[in-house]
C-alpha positions as semicolon CSV with decimal commas, in nm:
position;residue;x (nm);y (nm);z (nm)
1;M;-0,003;-0,004;-0,011
2;L;0,149;0,327;-0,105
3;S;0,174;0,630;0,137
4;D;0,022;0,963;0,040
5;E;0,357;1,104;-0,020
6;E;0,438;0,805;-0,266
7;K;0,119;0,866;-0,443
8;E;0,197;1,229;-0,478
9;S;0,553;1,151;-0,587
10;M;0,419;0,949;-0,867
11;R;0,174;1,222;-0,966
12;L;0,445;1,470;-0,958
13;F;0,683;1,238;-1,170
14;D;0,376;1,209;-1,435
15;I;0,345;1,582;-1,440
16;L;0,701;1,658;-1,513
17;E;0,714;1,362;-1,750
18;H;0,437;1,520;-1,970
19;I;0,569;1,857;-1,960
20;G;0,895;1,779;-2,105
21;V;1,121;1,684;-1,795
22;N;1,218;1,343;-1,933
23;K;1,492;1,133;-2,062
24;E;1,382;1,192;-2,434
25;Y;1,371;1,540;-2,407
26;R;1,707;1,577;-2,245
27;N;1,873;1,353;-2,520
28;K;1,712;1,587;-2,788
29;L;1,822;1,886;-2,604
30;Q;2,170;1,727;-2,563
31;R;2,213;1,657;-2,928
32;V;2,087;2,009;-3,032
33;S;2,350;2,166;-2,802
34;S;2,629;1,942;-2,927
35;T;2,535;2,044;-3,283
36;Y;2,551;2,397;-3,219
37;E;2,881;2,356;-3,045
38;I;3,025;2,136;-3,325
39;L;2,913;2,342;-3,610
40;Y;2,991;2,686;-3,448
41;T;3,332;2,559;-3,336
42;Y;3,442;2,423;-3,654
43;F;3,336;2,694;-3,884
44;T;3,462;2,967;-3,627
45;Q;3,819;2,820;-3,641
46;Q;3,826;2,901;-4,021
47;K;3,814;3,265;-3,919
48;S;4,062;3,245;-3,633
49;N;4,326;3,469;-3,802
50;I;4,110;3,777;-3,829
51;V;4,174;3,911;-3,482
52;L;4,535;3,851;-3,322
53;A;4,570;3,525;-3,513
54;A;4,341;3,388;-3,247
55;D;4,255;3,000;-3,260
56;L;3,913;3,036;-3,111
57;K;3,696;2,755;-3,004
58;A;3,334;2,816;-2,882
59;Y;3,157;2,591;-2,642
60;F;2,794;2,650;-2,640
61;Q;2,669;2,533;-2,312
62;Q;2,283;2,463;-2,347
63;V;2,145;2,492;-1,985
64;T;1,914;2,193;-1,936
65;T;1,618;2,413;-1,779
66;Y;1,253;2,430;-1,882
67;N;0,951;2,630;-1,832
68;I;0,623;2,472;-1,805
69;I;0,470;2,428;-2,161
70;N;0,736;2,692;-2,310
71;H;1,016;2,467;-2,188
72;W;1,200;2,456;-2,506
73;E;1,143;2,819;-2,607
74;D;1,300;2,926;-2,249
75;A;1,605;2,689;-2,291
76;R;1,678;2,808;-2,658
77;T;1,685;3,143;-2,496
78;D;1,856;3,050;-2,188
79;M;2,192;2,974;-2,355
80;D;2,546;3,032;-2,248
81;C;2,833;3,066;-2,484
82;I;3,193;3,019;-2,377
83;I;3,449;3,149;-2,631
84;C;3,777;3,023;-2,537
85;D;4,096;3,204;-2,679
86;E;4,358;2,949;-2,748
87;T;4,624;3,178;-2,833
88;L;4,758;3,200;-2,475
89;P;4,761;2,845;-2,323
90;V;4,731;2,834;-1,956
91;I;4,963;2,642;-1,752
92;E;5,006;2,547;-1,389
93;D;5,389;2,438;-1,391
94;I;5,666;2,641;-1,575
95;S;5,802;2,335;-1,739
96;E;5,469;2,305;-1,934
97;A;5,563;2,621;-2,139
98;G;5,799;2,423;-2,356
99;Q;5,853;2,609;-2,697
100;Q;5,559;2,818;-2,647
101;P;5,642;3,189;-2,727
102;L;5,351;3,321;-2,491
103;S;5,173;3,149;-2,220
104;L;5,002;3,226;-1,881
105;L;5,108;3,069;-1,554
106;I;4,835;2,999;-1,279
107;V;4,999;3,162;-0,974
108;R;4,848;3,171;-0,618
109;E;4,935;3,300;-0,282
110;L;4,863;3,186;0,082
111;N;4,572;3,441;0,108
112;T;4,455;3,370;-0,257
113;P;4,085;3,264;-0,227
114;A;4,008;2,875;-0,312
115;G;3,904;2,852;-0,678
116;Y;4,078;3,175;-0,797
117;A;4,421;3,256;-0,928
118;K;4,633;3,501;-1,105
119;L;4,770;3,470;-1,458
120;Q;5,135;3,562;-1,488
121;L;5,250;3,639;-1,846
122;V;5,534;3,382;-1,959
123;M;5,755;3,467;-2,263
124;N;5,984;3,197;-2,407
125;G;5,961;2,990;-2,092
126;V;6,052;3,275;-1,853
127;P;5,789;3,425;-1,615
128;C;5,764;3,791;-1,674
129;T;5,818;4,063;-1,402
130;H;5,820;4,441;-1,416
131;I;6,158;4,432;-1,559
132;H;6,034;4,283;-1,876
133;W;5,783;4,586;-1,967
134;P;6,012;4,704;-2,237
135;R;5,979;4,375;-2,418
136;V;5,607;4,371;-2,408
137;S;5,551;4,594;-2,682
138;D;5,678;4,326;-2,923
139;I;5,389;4,102;-2,847
140;N;5,035;4,076;-2,957
141;I;4,868;4,171;-2,620
142;P;4,767;4,520;-2,562
143;L;4,945;4,690;-2,271
144;K;4,602;4,773;-2,131
145;C;4,538;4,413;-2,046
146;L;4,844;4,378;-1,856
147;T;4,950;4,504;-1,510
148;T;5,203;4,445;-1,224
149;D;5,088;4,290;-0,894
150;S;5,224;4,366;-0,548
151;L;5,502;4,101;-0,598
152;G;5,626;4,260;-0,908
153;R;5,482;3,991;-1,140
154;M;5,351;4,093;-1,480
155;V;4,999;3,946;-1,471
156;L;4,695;3,959;-1,719
157;F;4,436;4,229;-1,611
158;D;4,175;4,188;-1,882
159;I;4,083;4,027;-2,235
160;P;4,081;4,216;-2,550
161;S;3,744;4,236;-2,723
162;I;3,719;3,993;-3,006
163;Y;3,503;3,947;-3,296
164;G;3,279;4,240;-3,167
165;V;3,208;4,075;-2,846
166;N;3,246;4,300;-2,540
167;C;3,425;4,068;-2,311
168;G;3,266;4,209;-2,006
169;S;3,320;4,465;-1,741
170;R;3,636;4,394;-1,523
171;W;3,540;4,677;-1,287
172;A;3,181;4,518;-1,227
173;N;3,346;4,188;-1,175
174;K;3,107;4,023;-1,435
175;P;3,271;3,775;-1,668
176;A;2,958;3,752;-1,891
177;T;2,800;3,985;-2,137
178;K;2,489;3,975;-2,349
179;F;2,567;3,900;-2,694
180;G;2,200;3,902;-2,864
181;T;1,993;3,671;-2,622
182;I;2,310;3,487;-2,536
183;D;2,530;3,521;-2,211
184;T;2,871;3,514;-2,375
185;V;3,199;3,457;-2,177
186;V;3,533;3,503;-2,326
187;C;3,803;3,283;-2,125
188;F;4,128;3,106;-2,165
189;R;4,183;2,739;-2,115
190;C;4,395;2,496;-1,904
191;K;4,439;2,159;-2,076
192;T;4,538;1,989;-1,711
193;W;4,336;1,936;-1,413
194;P;4,382;2,199;-1,162
195;A;4,570;2,125;-0,867
196;I;4,308;2,311;-0,658
197;A;4,054;2,055;-0,761
198;K;4,271;1,751;-0,702
199;E;4,078;1,651;-0,386
200;W;3,767;1,582;-0,607
201;L;3,966;1,305;-0,811
202;F;4,035;1,102;-0,491
203;R;3,741;1,196;-0,287
204;H;3,610;0,893;-0,047
205;R;3,262;0,815;-0,212
206;L;3,073;0,557;-0,002
207;Y;2,803;0,485;-0,277
208;G;3,044;0,512;-0,588
209;W;2,909;0,793;-0,778
210;P;3,023;0,905;-1,000
211;S;3,207;0,597;-1,109
212;Q;3,575;0,561;-1,178
213;E;3,510;0,555;-1,561
214;I;3,324;0,896;-1,523
215;I;3,592;1,057;-1,300
216;Q;3,853;0,958;-1,569
217;E;3,635;1,107;-1,852
218;I;3,579;1,421;-1,668
219;K;3,945;1,448;-1,554
220;S;4,035;1,467;-1,943
221;L;3,837;1,776;-2,000
222;A;3,988;2,106;-1,989
223;C;3,900;2,374;-1,732
224;F;3,841;2,730;-1,810
225;V;3,986;3,049;-1,640
226;V;3,744;3,323;-1,646
227;K;3,743;3,708;-1,578
228;K;3,616;3,721;-1,228
229;G;3,767;3,797;-0,901
230;H;3,648;3,668;-0,576
231;P;3,399;3,903;-0,413
232;L;3,554;3,953;-0,085
233;S;3,948;3,973;-0,217
234;S;4,166;4,269;-0,200
235;E;4,289;4,184;-0,546
236;I;3,942;4,108;-0,706
237;D;4,039;4,323;-1,007
238;L;4,355;4,072;-1,080
239;E;4,198;3,752;-1,004
240;W;4,041;3,485;-1,247
241;R;3,809;3,225;-1,155
242;I;3,872;2,843;-1,219
243;S;3,568;2,728;-1,415
244;M;3,471;2,374;-1,418
245;S;3,154;2,435;-1,634
246;L;3,254;2,159;-1,884
247;Q;3,274;1,888;-1,611
248;E;2,938;2,015;-1,464
249;K;2,774;1,982;-1,777
250;K;2,898;1,631;-1,824
251;L;2,779;1,510;-1,483
252;M;2,438;1,671;-1,544
253;F;2,382;1,451;-1,868
254;Y;2,469;1,144;-1,642
255;L;2,158;1,224;-1,401
256;T;1,895;0,968;-1,387
257;D;1,547;1,057;-1,480
258;V;1,443;1,093;-1,127
259;Q;1,763;1,310;-1,024
260;H;1,681;1,524;-1,321
261;K;1,305;1,577;-1,202
262;C;1,438;1,651;-0,863
263;Y;1,661;1,932;-0,994
264;Y;1,386;2,074;-1,200
265;A;1,146;2,061;-0,887
266;L;1,415;2,248;-0,690
267;K;1,418;2,523;-0,959
268;I;1,074;2,563;-0,947
269;L;1,058;2,600;-0,557
270;N;1,346;2,835;-0,602
271;R;1,176;3,052;-0,857
272;D;0,819;3,044;-0,762
273;V;0,850;2,986;-0,366
274;I;1,154;3,098;-0,217
275;K;1,227;3,378;-0,470
276;L;1,553;3,520;-0,324
277;K;1,778;3,648;-0,581
278;Y;2,101;3,525;-0,384
279;L;1,996;3,177;-0,387
280;T;2,030;3,054;-0,748
281;S;1,997;2,745;-0,946
282;Y;2,366;2,706;-0,936
283;H;2,358;2,647;-0,574
284;W;2,079;2,377;-0,604
285;K;2,273;2,198;-0,872
286;T;2,572;2,199;-0,651
287;C;2,343;2,072;-0,371
288;L;2,203;1,808;-0,585
289;L;2,516;1,678;-0,696
290;F;2,657;1,640;-0,327
291;V;2,319;1,455;-0,225
292;I;2,350;1,236;-0,510
293;E;2,706;1,139;-0,420
294;E;2,628;1,092;-0,034
295;N;2,329;0,886;-0,082
296;N;2,242;0,543;-0,183
297;V;2,092;0,511;-0,529
298;N;1,794;0,342;-0,368
299;I;1,646;0,680;-0,265
300;W;1,629;0,783;-0,651
301;Q;1,292;0,618;-0,717
302;K;0,979;0,731;-0,885
303;T;0,780;0,701;-0,547
304;R;1,033;0,883;-0,355
305;L;1,086;1,180;-0,561
306;C;0,926;1,418;-0,304
307;H;1,148;1,262;-0,050
308;S;1,476;1,334;-0,261
309;V;1,360;1,706;-0,304
310;K;1,344;1,721;0,085
311;L;1,674;1,569;0,127
312;C;1,811;1,844;-0,102
313;I;1,635;2,114;0,093
314;E;1,748;1,978;0,422
315;Q;2,137;1,975;0,287
316;M;2,093;2,319;0,184
317;L;1,944;2,430;0,515
318;K;2,255;2,298;0,690
319;W;2,471;2,488;0,459
320;V;2,294;2,822;0,520
321;K;2,321;2,766;0,902
322;R;2,688;2,714;0,858
323;G;2,724;3,001;0,608
324;F;2,940;2,777;0,388
325;C;2,822;2,632;0,036
326;P;3,108;2,419;-0,105
327;N;3,170;2,421;-0,465
328;Y;3,135;2,062;-0,583
329;F;3,476;2,032;-0,737
330;I;3,681;2,282;-0,511
331;H;3,534;2,182;-0,174
332;T;3,712;2,491;0,010
333;D;3,547;2,732;-0,210
334;N;3,236;2,896;-0,060
335;L;2,974;2,973;-0,312
336;F;2,797;3,184;-0,039
337;D;3,086;3,434;-0,021
338;G;2,960;3,790;-0,128
339;K;2,586;3,664;-0,126
340;L;2,490;3,563;0,230
341;D;2,529;3,840;0,483
342;G;2,384;3,802;0,841
343;R;2,032;3,942;0,744
344;R;2,016;3,747;0,419
345;K;2,127;3,416;0,610
346;L;1,847;3,466;0,852
347;I;1,587;3,530;0,590
348;L;1,694;3,246;0,398
349;E;1,712;3,007;0,696
350;N;1,356;3,077;0,790
351;T;1,232;3,036;0,421
352;L;1,384;2,689;0,406
353;E;1,275;2,576;0,756
354;H;0,912;2,669;0,641
355;F;0,927;2,335;0,427
356;F;0,968;2,131;0,734
357;T;0,676;2,276;0,929
358;V;0,418;2,052;1,070
359;G;0,141;2,019;0,800
360;Y;0,336;2,148;0,519
361;R;0,282;1,935;0,198
362;L;0,580;1,992;-0,050
363;D;0,405;1,737;-0,283
364;N;0,105;1,961;-0,311
365;E;0,316;2,270;-0,340
366;L;0,490;2,147;-0,647
367;C;0,192;1,988;-0,797
368;N;-0,023;2,307;-0,775
369;L;0,260;2,518;-0,917
370;L;0,284;2,284;-1,226
371;T;-0,071;2,221;-1,289
372;D;-0,264;2,508;-1,152
373;N;-0,422;2,309;-0,864
374;P;-0,477;1,964;-1,018
375;R;-0,686;1,850;-0,752
376;S;-0,971;2,076;-0,874
377;L;-0,978;1,848;-1,192
378;E;-1,212;1,568;-1,233
379;N;-1,057;1,242;-1,370
380;D;-1,170;1,311;-1,726
381;K;-1,066;1,672;-1,725
382;W;-0,722;1,531;-1,570
383;S;-0,667;1,300;-1,869
384;Q;-0,762;1,590;-2,100
385;W;-0,487;1,813;-1,914
386;L;-0,219;1,552;-1,958
387;Q;-0,311;1,496;-2,321
388;T;-0,304;1,854;-2,388
389;R;0,054;1,874;-2,218
390;K;0,169;1,581;-2,433
391;I;0,076;1,759;-2,755
392;E;0,250;2,073;-2,635
393;Y;0,558;1,859;-2,551
394;E;0,565;1,706;-2,895
395;I;0,532;2,034;-3,067
396;S;0,833;2,130;-2,870
397;L;1,036;1,826;-2,975
398;L;0,967;1,896;-3,338
399;D;1,039;2,264;-3,289
400;M;1,401;2,153;-3,174
401;N;1,437;1,950;-3,487
402;L;1,325;2,258;-3,705
403;T;1,578;2,460;-3,532
404;M;1,860;2,212;-3,589
405;S;1,769;2,175;-3,955
406;M;1,767;2,572;-3,992
407;Y;2,091;2,607;-3,811
408;S;2,272;2,354;-4,038
409;G;2,098;2,534;-4,362
410;C;2,224;2,864;-4,233
411;I;2,570;2,728;-4,168
412;S;2,595;2,550;-4,517
413;N;2,460;2,865;-4,693
414;I;2,707;3,113;-4,531
415;H;3,026;2,908;-4,448
416;I;3,012;2,690;-4,745
417;L;2,799;2,796;-5,050
418;D;2,857;3,164;-5,028
419;K;3,228;3,117;-4,922
420;Y;3,317;2,886;-5,224
421;Y;3,092;3,086;-5,447
422;N;3,303;3,391;-5,388
423;Q;3,630;3,208;-5,406
424;S;3,554;3,042;-5,726
425;N;3,520;3,376;-5,912
426;E;3,176;3,262;-6,050
427;N;3,362;2,968;-6,210
428;V;3,108;2,673;-6,214
429;A;3,375;2,405;-6,245
430;T;3,575;2,552;-5,966
431;F;3,286;2,601;-5,757
432;I;3,158;2,235;-5,785
433;H;3,509;2,107;-5,717
434;F;3,519;2,301;-5,397
435;L;3,205;2,141;-5,291
436;W;3,303;1,792;-5,353
437;E;3,628;1,859;-5,139
438;K;3,393;1,985;-4,871
439;I;3,190;1,688;-4,880
440;D;3,504;1,453;-4,858
441;Q;3,635;1,648;-4,566
442;I;3,305;1,637;-4,373
443;Q;3,276;1,260;-4,417
444;Q;3,632;1,199;-4,289
445;D;3,666;1,051;-3,902
446;Y;3,771;1,341;-3,685
447;T;3,642;1,504;-3,374
448;V;3,574;1,868;-3,283
449;T;3,666;1,990;-2,909
450;E;3,573;1,740;-2,651
451;H;3,309;1,566;-2,852
452;T;3,320;1,200;-2,979
453;L;3,353;1,092;-3,306
454;D;2,991;0,959;-3,334
455;E;2,861;1,326;-3,224
456;T;3,091;1,497;-3,471
457;K;2,997;1,296;-3,760
458;S;2,630;1,314;-3,687
459;S;2,647;1,674;-3,656
460;M;2,850;1,751;-3,961
461;S;2,642;1,498;-4,170
462;L;2,338;1,757;-4,121
463;L;2,520;1,990;-4,374
464;I;2,557;1,729;-4,647
465;P;2,215;1,762;-4,804
466;F;2,242;2,144;-4,834
467;I;2,570;2,090;-5,004
468;Y;2,466;1,795;-5,235
469;V;2,197;2,021;-5,396
470;R;2,487;2,210;-5,543
471;S;2,661;1,902;-5,687
472;F;2,568;1,748;-6,010
473;Q;2,786;1,452;-5,940
474;Y;2,522;1,355;-5,658
475;F;2,262;1,217;-5,885
476;V;2,447;0,882;-5,869
477;K;2,397;0,873;-5,484
478;G;2,038;0,923;-5,464
479;N;1,966;1,263;-5,352
480;L;1,664;1,419;-5,547
481;S;1,771;1,775;-5,539
482;G;2,104;1,696;-5,674
483;R;1,959;1,458;-5,953
484;L;1,725;1,747;-6,054
485;K;2,008;1,986;-6,087
486;F;2,188;1,733;-6,294
487;I;1,876;1,694;-6,529
488;S;1,912;2,090;-6,544
489;V;2,238;2,051;-6,702
490;L;2,130;1,792;-6,940
491;Y;1,817;2,007;-7,049
492;A;2,060;2,317;-7,085
493;I;2,261;2,121;-7,349
494;G;1,963;1,973;-7,529
495;L;1,974;1,615;-7,417
496;Y;1,602;1,594;-7,361
497;K;1,564;1,214;-7,419
498;D;1,829;1,161;-7,137
499;C;1,634;1,408;-6,922
500;E;1,312;1,201;-6,997
501;R;1,498;0,869;-6,896
502;F;1,627;1,018;-6,560
503;L;1,283;1,168;-6,471
504;E;1,101;0,851;-6,542
505;R;1,318;0,693;-6,261
506;E;1,170;0,893;-5,991
507;D;0,897;0,800;-5,779
508;E;0,625;1,062;-5,867
509;Q;0,382;1,007;-5,590
510;D;0,651;0,996;-5,320
511;I;0,757;1,338;-5,456
512;K;0,416;1,479;-5,430
513;R;0,398;1,368;-5,056
514;N;0,724;1,493;-4,934
515;P;0,786;1,874;-4,877
516;S;1,139;2,017;-4,897
517;V;1,359;2,102;-4,594
518;C;1,410;2,488;-4,624
519;I;1,548;2,770;-4,425
520;C;1,418;3,050;-4,615
521;S;1,031;2,983;-4,614
522;I;0,898;2,786;-4,335
523;T;0,527;2,672;-4,283
524;N;0,351;2,547;-3,960
525;F;0,185;2,234;-4,124
526;D;0,412;1,936;-4,148
527;L;0,761;2,097;-4,197
528;T;0,859;2,002;-3,852
529;Q;0,805;1,619;-3,943
530;K;1,006;1,674;-4,247
531;D;1,285;1,815;-4,032
532;E;1,241;1,511;-3,800
533;N;1,334;1,313;-4,110
534;H;1,612;1,531;-4,200
535;I;1,755;1,467;-3,834
536;N;1,700;1,122;-3,811
537;T;1,701;0,958;-4,171
538;L;1,974;0,898;-4,429
539;N;2,110;1,229;-4,567
540;S;2,054;1,087;-4,915
541;N;1,668;1,082;-4,864
542;V;1,651;1,445;-4,753
543;C;1,516;1,689;-5,011
544;T;1,610;2,050;-4,990
545;C;1,467;2,330;-5,170
546;I;1,652;2,382;-5,508
547;S;1,834;2,721;-5,571
548;F;2,020;2,877;-5,849
549;L;2,324;3,095;-5,798
550;P;2,404;3,373;-6,067
551;C;2,675;3,180;-6,181
552;E;2,448;2,901;-6,263
553;L;2,245;3,117;-6,511
554;P;2,343;2,918;-6,817
555;V;2,194;2,597;-6,654
556;T;1,889;2,776;-6,519
557;P;1,538;2,720;-6,691
558;D;1,390;3,044;-6,840
559;A;1,102;3,012;-6,569
560;M;1,353;3,034;-6,295
561;K;1,552;3,323;-6,428
562;Y;1,269;3,538;-6,344
563;E;1,324;3,440;-5,988
564;M;1,694;3,514;-6,001
565;F;1,623;3,893;-6,057
566;R;1,302;3,930;-5,830
567;Y;1,496;4,190;-5,638
568;I;1,485;4,448;-5,932
569;G;1,318;4,737;-5,815
570;I;1,381;4,724;-5,455
571;C;1,581;5,018;-5,291
572;L;1,847;4,828;-5,067
573;Q;2,189;4,947;-4,956
574;E;2,477;4,727;-5,044
575;N;2,540;4,655;-4,654
576;E;2,171;4,513;-4,628
577;R;2,217;4,217;-4,860
578;P;2,483;3,996;-4,656
579;S;2,237;3,901;-4,382
580;I;2,226;3,541;-4,298
581;L;1,871;3,474;-4,462
582;S;1,811;3,775;-4,716
583;T;2,086;3,627;-4,953
584;W;1,837;3,373;-5,058
585;N;1,669;3,664;-5,218
586;Y;1,924;3,711;-5,469
587;R;1,916;3,377;-5,602
588;A;1,627;3,157;-5,760
589;V;1,484;2,927;-5,516
590;V;1,183;2,668;-5,571
591;D;1,041;2,373;-5,399
592;C;1,206;2,035;-5,503
593;N;0,859;1,891;-5,594
594;V;0,753;2,196;-5,785
595;Y;1,088;2,205;-5,975
596;F;1,037;1,823;-6,068
597;F;0,709;1,888;-6,249
598;L;0,844;2,220;-6,393
599;L;1,118;1,996;-6,565
600;K;0,870;1,729;-6,655
601;Y;0,659;2,013;-6,816
602;L;0,951;2,144;-7,023
603;I;1,084;1,813;-7,119
604;K;0,772;1,675;-7,250
605;R;0,697;1,991;-7,416
606;K;1,029;1,957;-7,595
607;L;0,954;1,601;-7,699
608;R;0,613;1,718;-7,830
609;K;0,422;1,503;-7,552
610;D;0,149;1,762;-7,511
611;Q;-0,087;1,587;-7,282
612;E;0,189;1,478;-7,038
613;S;0,325;1,834;-7,058
614;E;-0,021;1,958;-6,952
615;D;-0,045;1,690;-6,665
616;A;0,277;1,823;-6,507
617;R;0,142;2,165;-6,499
618;S;-0,171;2,035;-6,331
619;S;0,030;1,853;-6,086
620;I;0,185;2,186;-5,989
621;L;-0,155;2,323;-5,927
622;D;-0,235;2,025;-5,726
623;L;0,044;2,061;-5,510
624;L;-0,063;2,417;-5,429
625;S;-0,390;2,296;-5,301
626;G;-0,202;2,076;-5,027
627;T;0,057;2,160;-4,773
628;N;0,373;2,052;-4,907
629;V;0,493;2,364;-5,089
630;R;0,708;2,605;-4,913
631;H;0,747;2,875;-5,186
632;C;0,399;2,907;-5,302
633;D;0,473;3,241;-5,482
634;V;0,721;3,078;-5,696
635;A;0,493;2,794;-5,784
636;Y;0,236;3,044;-5,907
637;N;0,492;3,238;-6,102
638;V;0,605;2,894;-6,267
639;L;0,248;2,836;-6,369
640;A;0,206;3,198;-6,498
641;W;0,520;3,145;-6,704
642;T;0,409;2,811;-6,842
643;C;0,069;2,968;-6,936
644;S;0,255;3,267;-7,106
645;S;0,444;3,006;-7,292
646;D;0,132;2,873;-7,426
647;Y;-0,036;3,203;-7,499
648;L;-0,281;3,160;-7,215
649;I;-0,236;3,527;-7,117
650;P;-0,543;3,571;-6,893
651;I;-0,455;3,269;-6,704
652;A;-0,102;3,349;-6,667
653;L;-0,219;3,698;-6,529
654;L;-0,440;3,496;-6,290
655;F;-0,151;3,294;-6,147
656;S;0,066;3,614;-6,129
657;A;-0,207;3,764;-5,945
658;F;-0,236;3,469;-5,702
659;S;0,141;3,505;-5,649
660;W;0,154;3,855;-5,567
661;I;-0,172;3,833;-5,325
662;I;0,011;3,556;-5,139
663;T;0,310;3,776;-5,051
664;N;0,098;4,081;-4,974
665;S;-0,144;3,919;-4,726
666;F;-0,116;3,759;-4,404
667;N;-0,027;3,395;-4,406
668;P;-0,043;3,232;-4,072
669;N;0,124;2,914;-4,206
670;L;0,442;3,124;-4,338
671;L;0,714;3,206;-4,058
672;V;0,911;3,527;-4,172
673;L;1,260;3,470;-4,040
674;N;1,423;3,788;-4,103
675;A;1,378;4,170;-4,030
676;E;1,471;4,242;-4,388
677;M;1,209;3,979;-4,513
678;K;0,940;4,112;-4,290
679;R;0,995;4,469;-4,439
680;T;1,033;4,399;-4,796
681;E;0,885;4,046;-4,814
682;S;0,606;4,137;-5,075
683;Q;0,852;4,308;-5,302
684;Y;1,070;3,991;-5,343
685;N;0,829;3,839;-5,612
686;A;0,897;3,770;-5,958
687;A;0,523;3,819;-6,028
688;K;0,599;4,200;-6,113
689;L;0,851;4,087;-6,386
690;H;0,595;3,830;-6,540
691;A;0,339;4,089;-6,542
692;L;0,580;4,351;-6,703
693;V;0,695;4,094;-6,960
694;L;0,324;4,000;-7,051
695;C;0,236;4,375;-7,109
696;T;0,524;4,483;-7,317
697;T;0,527;4,169;-7,540
698;H;0,182;4,243;-7,716
699;G;0,049;4,505;-7,940
700;S;-0,110;4,845;-7,819
701;L;-0,478;4,702;-7,853
702;E;-0,387;4,385;-7,685
703;R;-0,185;4,539;-7,445
704;R;-0,510;4,742;-7,324
705;R;-0,696;4,444;-7,305
706;T;-0,437;4,281;-7,096
707;F;-0,445;4,561;-6,854
708;N;-0,808;4,540;-6,833
709;S;-0,774;4,155;-6,774
710;A;-0,522;4,212;-6,512
711;F;-0,730;4,484;-6,324
712;S;-1,032;4,239;-6,345
713;V;-0,828;3,951;-6,216
714;L;-0,682;4,150;-5,920
715;L;-1,024;4,270;-5,840
716;L;-1,165;3,893;-5,844
717;V;-0,885;3,769;-5,627
718;K;-0,907;4,062;-5,389
719;K;-1,296;3,980;-5,337
720;S;-1,222;3,606;-5,311
C-alpha cells in the first residue's frame, strides 16, 4: 500500500514527464547543444586569423532548464556561450611552457581564495616581471590588458574584445556579457586538471557515484579561467576564477530521470516559492550533486521523488546555517561568499525551515505550481490536461528538430556555399570542385573539441544535403535535389531524351507527398515532421529546396531566371544584402517537388508530348492545393510562365495575381524569419516581372486588353 507521499511523488513524476522533463527531451536537447557546439566551433576556427591570429573555440553550453509548456523556448533563450581564446595556453607548471612563445602561468598566494588565481605572463619559458615591460611592446597583447601585482609579477588584467564581443566589465566583476540573447563569456583554457581541484579526483565516495570511468572522463576535460575575482578579495581586479563548467555539464547528462526531475522541482521552488535572488539555481545544482554522491542509489525512485527533493532542501538548510556552500569540484570554495550576509542568512534560513513545518505538504505545493491546482480537476479533465501537455511537448520536440535543421542550413549557406561561390570567381567547375572537396572533408573521421567521433559525424552530416543540392555529381548517390540539378544541365545542353529517362526513374507519388527542407520559407503544417526526417534519416533521402546562384544562369530554366532577378526595383543599401537569410533573395529558389514537375513540363513539351506536359502543369496546381509547398509564390509564378509560353495570357495573369496576393497578405502558415524579409517580403516576388513582360510583348490594342484583364483578375482575387 503506497503512502500519500508516494502517491503524490508518482503524480508529480507524471506531471513532469508530460511537460518535457524526461529522458527523451534531455537527449534531444543534448543533441541540439552538441550540434551547435560542433558546427559553430568548426566553422569559427576557419576565421581565427581575423583578430590577433586567435585560434578560437566556442563551447555552447545549453542550460538544461525548462519552463512549463514553453520549456524549449525558454531553454533556447537561456543559452550560455563560452568563447575560448587558445592563443595563450594556461599552465600550472613552468615546465609546461615548452617552446610556446607566450603562455599564462597560474600563480596563487597563501591568501588567494580557493578557486581563484592570477595569470602571470610567460615569454619563451620565462615568467615576466616588471623588468620585462620594455619587451612587452613586441607581442600581440595590448598593454591595457597587463599590469603588475604587489610582488612585481606581470599579470593579465583583462581580455581584449574579439569578434565584436564585449568581454564583460572587469570593474563590475562580471565575466559574461549579453550578445543578442546569449550570455557570452570570453576566457582562456587550461588543458590539465587544476591542482586546487585534486581532492575531487580522490574523494572518498561511499556509494560509488560518480564511477571511476566517469571520473577519468571528466578529468580529461579542460577547465577554463574566466575574468572574475573573488567578491571579498583585496585583489579582485587581478584574479581569475577556475571554471569547471564542462565537467558540470558532463555530470548533469549522467543524471538519472528521477534525479533530473528532482533538480527541476528544486528550480521551480526556488523561482516560485523561495524567490530570493541570492540563492541561485547553481547553488541547487551543487546541492543536488552532493546529495547524489552522499546517498544510496535506492532513494532515487519514482515513488520517492518528493523525499529526494526534501533531502536536497535539508542539505541546503545545513549549509545556510553554517554559512558555507562548498563548490562541488573545489570543496574549499564557498559559493555563499559575497552573497549571504547575516540578514540574508536569517531570511533564507527561515524560508527553508518553512518546508519542514508541521502540516506543510511539499508534494501539494509542487503539483499546484505545475498544474494550477490539479485536485480541482475531475478524472476526465485530468486526462484531458495530460493529453494537452503531451501535444505541447511533442510540438516542442519537433521545434527543436526544425531549429537544428535551420541552423545547419544557415551554416551551409554562409560558411560553405557563399564562401566557395566567392572563392570560385563565378567559375562553375571550380565551385563544384570546392563542394566535392568539402563533402569529402566532412565525411572523414575526426572530432571537434571534446565531442566523440559519433557526435561529430552526426552533426557534420546535417550539412551534406544542403551541399549535395549544388553538386551535379550527386545524382548517382540518390539525392533528389542533386539529381534534378543534374537533369537541368542535361536540359540546358539539349539532351531531352536523357532528361526524360532520368525523370522516369523518380517516384512521382513520393515526390508529391514530401515537402522540402528549407531555411528561407517555413510553414507551420508538417515541415517539422520533415525536419524530423532530416535529423533522423539518411542524408541521401533528404530533399532540400533547389536554388540557382547567379553563376549557374546558363543551366537555369527560363522560368527560374525570373526568380533570379526578383529583387529588381527594391531599394536596398549594399550592406543590407549580406544578412544570413536575405541572401536567398538574390538567387532563384524553388521547392523540389514543384521543380520536378516544371522539368517534366519542359521536357515533355520539347518532345512534343503535349498531354503529359499539361499533366505536369496540373500537378503543380494540385501541389498548391495541399500543404507541401514552401515557396507558393514561386509555384504560381512558374504556372504563370508556363501559361504565358502557351499564350494563355489571362490565365497567366491570374496566376501572377495569386502569387502577388500571397506575399501581400497575412499567411498564418508562413514564418518570416528575417527583419528585412518582414519589411520587403512582398517586393521579393517575380510576379511583377512576369506582368511587365506580358504587358510589353503584345500590341497596343492587346496591351489595353491585357491591362483590363489584369485589373479584373486582381479585383476578383481581392474579393475572393
